[in-house]
Every structure is written in structure tokens, then in C-alpha cells.
N, C-alpha and C positions, 0 to 999 in steps of 0.2 A: 389355889395354887394347881397348876399344870404339872404331873407326872407323867413321865414317859419311860416306864420300865423295859430294860429289854431282857429281864429274865424274872422268872415267878419272884415276887416281892409282898412281904408281909408290911404293912404301914399301922401305926396307931393313929386314930382320928379322934381329935377333941371337939366335942358339939360348941357351937359359938351363939346357940339360942340362950334367951335371957331365962328361960324356966329352968334348964338343965346345963348351969355353967360348967360343971365339973364332970360332966360325963364323957368316957373315953370308951372307945370299941377297938378291935383289931379286925382290920381287913386283910385278907390276902388276894393279890391280884396274880393271876394266871395269865402268862404271855405264852402263846402259842404261835408257830410260824405255819406257814401255810404256802400252798403253790403259786397264789396270786401274789403273794407278799404282802405283809402288812404295810408298809410304804404306800402300796397304790390305794389304800381306804383309809388311812391315819389321819387325813385331811379333811375330814368331817366335820362340821360347823354344827354347834347348837348355842342358840342365842334366843331369849337374854338368858345370862346365866349368872348370877341367880335371878330366878323367875318366881312370880307368883302365881300363876296360871298357865298360859299358852306358850308352849315352846315349840320354836322351828328348827327343824333338823334338814341341813342343805349337804346332799350328798355327791361327792366328787366321782363316784363309781356306780354305775348301775349294777353290780354285782350282789346288791344287799337283796336277802328275801324275808328277813324278819328284824324288827325293832322291838326290844323289850327294855321295860323300865326296871329295875329291883332296887329295893330298899338296901340298907348298908348290912340289914344279915343276910341279902341274898334271895329274900322274898318276892315273888313276883308282884309287880303293882300294877302292870301293864303289858301287853302283848299286841303287835299288829302286823299283819302281813304286809309285805310289798310287791306289788304285781306291776308290770310295766317300767317304764322309764321314767318315772316320775321322781325328780331328784329334789324336790323341795317337800317336806312332810311337817303339817301344823298337829301337835299333839297336846290336848288339855291335862292337865296335871292337876289343876285346882281343887280338886277331891283329894289329891294326899296330903297327907301331915305334913307339916315343915321339916325339915332335913336334907341330908344328902342320900341322893341316889346314882346311880349308873344306869346310862344308855348302853344296852349292848346292841352291837350290830352283827347280825348272821350274816355271811357269804353265802354264795351260792355252792361253795366247796365245803360249808358247814364248819369255819374257822368264824372266830369272834373277835371283833372290836369292840372296846370298851373306852368311854368317856364318863367322867363323874359331873354331876350337875347339884346344884342347892335350889330346894324350893323353900321360898320363905313368906 
């Protein structure tokens, strides 16, 4: 499910993993506006989603300085600095446990844009 909240929102997320069929957790997504505007970067792509290992992040805006992957509890799982004008980034997440993660893109003005991804 793709969600595009326009204000800070809290979601209840249910696990679809077979070993945790009744697991629920709360996720709070904070939406911040920036001088560059969220619509300029909101169209980045992450695929395949769901994934078993390597994900590709395709950026439509070169104003990204960092890519972070965090788990559903907000714990950092991976961080990558972005340099130059490369708009395609491949990241191996095969070592991560199955579940839901968030990809956070930090822009050069320090604002953040987030998209969910499922690792299975």
C-alpha cells in the first residue's frame, strides 16, 4: 500500500509474515516541508518492492546527500552518503531480517523524504 500523508500521521501496521501473523506496531510518520518542496523529490522509485536482496533507488533529483534504511522501530539498518550526480543506487539488504523498512532520503537542505519497503 502506498501512503502519502500530508501531515504528521500515526499508522498501525500489521505483520504479514507467516511466523508473526498477529504482530502489530505503531508507526508515526512526520511530514516536513522544505524550501525545495517535497513534490520535487517525491517521485523517487524503489524497486523491486517487496525484495529479497538488492534494491534499486532511482532518484529524479540530485539534491540528495544521504540514503538511510531504518526498521519499523526507527533503528538504523544502513546508511549511505551520496556524492556526485549518480541518479541510480543499488543497495544490498539481503542481510536484513524480513519485515518492513523505511528508506529515508536526506536532501541537501536537511529535509527528509521517506518511502516504505518490504524485505521478504
